[in-house]
C-alpha positions as CSV (number, residue, x, y, z in Angstrom):
1,M,31.8,-30.0,45.9
2,L,28.1,-31.1,45.2
3,N,27.4,-34.6,46.2
4,K,25.5,-36.6,43.3
5,N,26.3,-40.0,44.9
6,G,23.4,-40.4,47.2
7,N,22.8,-38.9,50.8
8,I,22.5,-41.1,54.0
9,Q,19.5,-39.0,55.2
10,N,17.1,-37.3,52.7
11,F,14.3,-34.9,53.1
12,I,11.1,-37.4,53.2
13,G,10.4,-38.6,49.5
14,C,13.5,-36.9,48.0
15,D,15.3,-40.2,47.1
16,A,15.6,-40.2,43.4
17,S,19.0,-40.4,41.8
18,Y,20.9,-37.3,40.7
19,D,20.5,-38.2,36.9
20,D,16.8,-38.8,37.3
21,A,16.0,-35.7,39.4
22,K,14.4,-32.5,38.1
23,I,14.8,-30.9,41.5
24,V,18.1,-30.9,43.6
25,I,18.1,-30.0,47.1
26,F,21.3,-29.0,49.0
27,G,21.9,-27.7,52.4
28,A,23.8,-24.7,53.4
29,P,24.8,-24.6,57.1
30,F,26.2,-21.4,57.8
31,D,25.2,-18.3,60.0
32,S,28.3,-16.3,60.4
33,T,27.0,-12.9,59.8
34,T,23.8,-13.5,61.6
35,S,23.1,-10.2,63.8
36,N,21.1,-11.3,66.5
37,R,20.5,-15.0,67.5
38,P,22.8,-17.6,65.7
39,G,21.5,-21.0,65.0
40,A,20.4,-21.2,61.4
41,R,23.4,-23.5,60.5
42,F,21.5,-26.2,62.2
43,A,18.6,-26.1,60.0
44,P,19.3,-28.2,57.1
45,A,20.1,-31.3,59.4
46,A,17.0,-30.5,61.5
47,I,14.7,-30.2,58.6
48,R,15.7,-33.6,57.1
49,N,15.3,-35.4,60.6
50,D,11.9,-33.9,61.3
51,S,10.5,-34.4,58.0
52,Q,10.3,-38.0,58.9
53,G,7.1,-36.9,61.1
54,I,5.1,-35.6,58.0
55,E,3.7,-37.5,55.2
56,T,4.7,-37.5,51.6
57,Y,1.2,-36.5,50.5
58,S,-0.1,-33.2,50.4
59,P,-3.8,-32.7,50.7
60,Y,-3.3,-29.1,49.8
61,Q,-2.0,-29.9,46.4
62,D,-3.4,-33.6,46.2
63,F,0.2,-34.7,45.1
64,D,2.4,-37.6,46.8
65,M,6.0,-36.9,46.6
66,D,6.8,-40.7,47.0
67,G,8.7,-41.5,44.0
68,A,8.9,-37.9,42.8
69,P,12.1,-36.8,40.8
70,I,13.9,-34.9,43.5
71,Y,17.3,-35.7,44.9
72,D,18.8,-34.6,48.1
73,A,22.4,-33.8,47.8
74,G,22.9,-33.3,51.5
75,D,24.7,-30.4,53.0
76,L,27.8,-28.4,51.6
77,E,30.9,-28.4,53.8
78,L,31.0,-24.7,54.2
79,P,33.6,-22.9,56.5
80,F,33.0,-20.6,59.4
81,G,33.9,-16.9,59.4
82,D,34.5,-15.3,56.1
83,P,31.4,-15.4,54.1
84,Q,33.3,-15.1,50.8
85,P,34.1,-18.9,50.5
86,A,30.9,-20.0,51.5
87,L,29.1,-17.6,49.0
88,A,31.5,-19.2,46.2
89,M,30.7,-22.8,47.3
90,V,26.9,-22.0,46.9
91,E,27.3,-20.2,43.6
92,E,29.3,-23.3,42.3
93,A,26.7,-25.9,43.5
94,A,23.6,-23.9,42.3
95,G,25.4,-23.1,39.0
96,Q,26.2,-26.8,38.5
97,I,22.7,-28.0,39.1
98,M,21.3,-25.4,36.7
99,T,23.7,-26.2,34.0
100,D,22.7,-29.9,34.5
101,G,18.9,-28.7,33.6
102,K,17.7,-29.1,37.1
103,T,16.2,-26.7,39.7
104,P,18.4,-26.2,42.9
105,V,16.6,-25.6,46.3
106,M,18.8,-24.3,49.0
107,L,18.2,-25.1,52.7
108,G,19.7,-22.3,54.8
109,G,21.3,-21.4,56.7
110,E,21.4,-17.4,57.0
111,H,19.9,-15.4,54.3
112,L,23.4,-14.0,52.7
113,L,23.8,-17.3,51.0
114,T,20.9,-16.4,48.6
115,L,23.5,-14.0,47.0
116,G,25.6,-17.2,45.9
117,A,22.5,-18.7,44.1
118,I,21.5,-15.6,42.7
119,I,24.9,-14.9,41.0
120,A,24.7,-18.3,39.4
121,A,21.1,-18.0,38.2
122,H,21.9,-14.4,36.7
123,R,24.5,-15.9,34.8
124,Q,22.4,-18.3,32.9
125,Y,19.1,-16.1,32.9
126,P,20.2,-12.3,32.5
127,N,16.5,-11.2,32.8
128,L,16.3,-13.0,36.0
129,R,13.3,-11.6,38.4
130,I,13.4,-12.3,42.3
131,I,10.5,-12.8,44.6
132,H,11.5,-12.2,48.1
133,L,9.3,-13.0,51.2
134,D,10.7,-11.8,54.5
135,A,10.1,-9.6,57.7
136,H,13.2,-7.5,56.6
137,T,14.1,-5.2,53.9
138,D,17.7,-6.6,53.6
139,L,18.5,-3.4,51.5
140,R,21.3,-2.0,53.7
141,E,24.4,-0.8,51.8
142,D,26.4,-2.3,54.7
143,Y,25.9,-3.6,58.2
144,L,28.5,-2.6,60.8
145,G,30.8,-1.6,58.0
146,Q,30.3,-5.2,56.1
147,K,28.9,-5.2,52.8
148,L,28.1,-9.0,52.8
149,S,25.7,-9.6,55.6
150,H,22.2,-11.3,56.1
151,A,21.1,-7.5,56.4
152,T,22.5,-6.6,52.9
153,V,21.7,-9.6,50.8
154,I,18.8,-8.1,48.7
155,K,21.0,-4.9,48.1
156,R,23.8,-7.0,46.9
157,C,21.3,-8.8,44.5
158,H,20.1,-5.4,43.3
159,D,23.8,-4.6,42.5
160,L,23.6,-7.4,39.9
161,L,20.0,-7.2,38.6
162,G,19.1,-3.5,38.6
163,N,16.0,-1.6,39.1
164,G,12.5,-3.2,38.9
165,K,13.6,-7.0,39.0
166,I,13.2,-7.4,42.7
167,H,9.5,-8.1,44.2
168,Q,9.5,-8.0,48.1
169,F,6.5,-9.1,50.2
170,G,5.8,-9.2,53.9
171,I,8.5,-6.6,54.9
172,R,7.9,-5.0,58.0
173,S,11.2,-4.1,59.5
174,G,14.3,-1.9,58.2
175,T,15.7,1.5,58.5
176,K,13.9,4.5,57.2
177,E,16.5,5.0,54.5
178,E,15.9,1.4,53.3
179,F,12.2,2.0,52.8
180,E,12.8,5.2,50.9
181,W,15.3,3.7,48.7
182,A,13.2,0.9,47.9
183,K,10.6,3.2,46.7
184,T,12.5,4.0,43.4
185,H,14.6,0.5,43.0
186,V,12.5,-2.4,44.0
187,S,8.9,-3.4,44.2
188,L,8.0,-3.7,48.2
189,Q,4.8,-4.6,49.7
190,K,4.5,-3.8,53.4
191,F,3.1,-6.2,56.1
192,N,1.4,-8.6,54.0
193,L,1.4,-10.5,50.5
194,D,-1.2,-8.4,48.9
195,G,-0.6,-8.2,45.0
196,F,1.2,-11.6,45.0
197,A,-1.2,-13.4,42.8
198,Q,-1.2,-10.6,40.2
199,L,2.5,-10.4,40.2
200,A,2.6,-14.3,39.4
201,Q,0.1,-13.9,36.9
202,S,2.0,-11.2,35.2
203,L,5.5,-12.9,35.4
204,A,3.9,-16.1,34.0
205,E,2.7,-14.3,31.1
206,A,6.2,-12.9,30.4
207,N,7.4,-16.2,30.9
208,A,10.3,-14.7,33.2
209,P,12.8,-16.7,35.0
210,V,12.0,-16.3,38.7
211,Y,14.2,-17.1,41.6
212,F,11.9,-17.5,44.8
213,T,13.6,-16.9,48.2
214,L,11.8,-17.3,51.4
215,D,13.0,-16.1,54.7
216,L,10.8,-17.9,57.2
217,D,10.8,-14.8,59.4
218,V,7.9,-13.8,57.3
219,L,6.0,-15.8,59.4
220,D,4.7,-14.4,62.6
221,P,6.9,-15.4,65.6
222,A,3.7,-16.3,67.8
223,G,3.6,-19.3,65.6
224,F,7.1,-19.6,64.4
225,P,9.5,-18.4,67.1
226,G,12.6,-20.4,65.8
227,T,14.3,-17.9,63.9
228,G,17.2,-15.5,64.5
229,T,15.5,-12.1,64.0
230,P,11.8,-12.4,65.0
231,E,9.3,-9.4,64.2
232,A,6.0,-9.2,65.4
233,G,3.2,-8.9,62.7
234,G,3.9,-11.6,60.3
235,I,1.8,-13.6,57.9
236,D,0.3,-17.1,58.8
237,F,0.9,-20.6,57.4
238,H,-2.2,-20.6,55.1
239,T,-1.4,-17.1,53.7
240,L,2.1,-18.4,52.8
241,L,0.9,-21.7,51.3
242,T,-1.4,-19.7,49.0
243,A,1.7,-17.8,47.7
244,I,3.6,-21.0,47.4
245,K,0.7,-22.5,45.4
246,A,0.9,-19.6,42.9
247,L,4.4,-20.6,42.0
248,K,3.0,-23.3,39.8
249,Q,2.4,-21.2,37.0
250,L,6.0,-19.6,37.1
251,K,9.3,-20.6,35.5
252,V,10.9,-20.9,38.7
253,V,14.8,-21.6,38.1
254,G,15.9,-21.8,41.6
255,C,14.5,-21.2,45.3
256,D,15.5,-21.4,48.8
257,V,14.1,-21.7,52.4
258,M,16.0,-19.7,54.7
259,E,16.7,-18.6,58.4
260,L,15.1,-21.5,60.6
261,A,17.0,-21.8,63.8
262,P,15.9,-25.0,65.3
263,N,17.8,-24.4,68.6
264,L,15.5,-21.4,69.3
265,D,12.4,-23.4,69.5
266,T,13.0,-26.4,71.8
267,S,9.1,-27.4,71.1
268,G,10.1,-28.2,67.4
269,I,7.0,-26.4,66.2
270,S,8.9,-24.2,64.0
271,T,10.9,-27.0,62.4
272,A,7.7,-28.9,61.7
273,I,6.3,-25.8,60.0
274,A,9.4,-25.5,57.7
275,C,9.3,-29.1,56.8
276,K,5.6,-28.6,55.6
277,I,6.5,-25.5,53.9
278,L,9.3,-27.3,52.0
279,R,7.0,-30.1,50.9
280,E,4.5,-27.8,49.4
281,L,7.3,-25.8,47.7
282,L,8.9,-28.8,46.1
283,I,5.4,-29.9,44.9
284,A,4.6,-26.5,43.7
285,I,7.7,-26.2,41.4
286,L,8.0,-29.6,40.0
């Protein structure tokens, strides 16, 4: 159940009331289908805690989050094991936020949970488009016989939205079959974010509702090692920031930041980067 009554610890600057908020953050601490290194369930708490070390002001966007209409609802109490109940709880929370006329921002947690939020968004916006930044295709039909996995999440989203509605960037890992399937079903940009600005302009002109999903392993693990499935050859912070700022022109109806595993980077650098990315994302979609 979504908490509307205030949270003990908020992401820095996100202390508006639920009623006054335009954006509602909620954490989704779940990593039961993680296929390599677990730990993403610790990310929402780590991000809130470490956000106290950054400023509310963004020199990149010349905006101060202090007093911004953003509410932090804290974490959902998600069960371990079977992902179905967790997905249902995410769907309910994201759907409630959208029904109340606000934008949900989910802090993962593993990437499968994006499916719950997409189901809720598609119910309200049948012409929904997805912008997906990731190192991995996430287009498998199943992973080790399981259709619900962080390795299948975008395929499950395609099952819902159909062809031409999903736009992937930064992809540099997947099976040959996934890349072949993508050629006729989704828009996939390998290795980098080339074409992102043009896509954003096109979607803005169409006034299309957009769900933005960010798997943090799109970043190069040389600078962001705290993730469960690191892949060499990723983008850098400034490239990601440029894409995030391009979201300003879009009708973003929901978004998420997924797959930080803070236990895998004891230096704290990965969590610090995640905090800054979240700050910039919140400002961009306000």
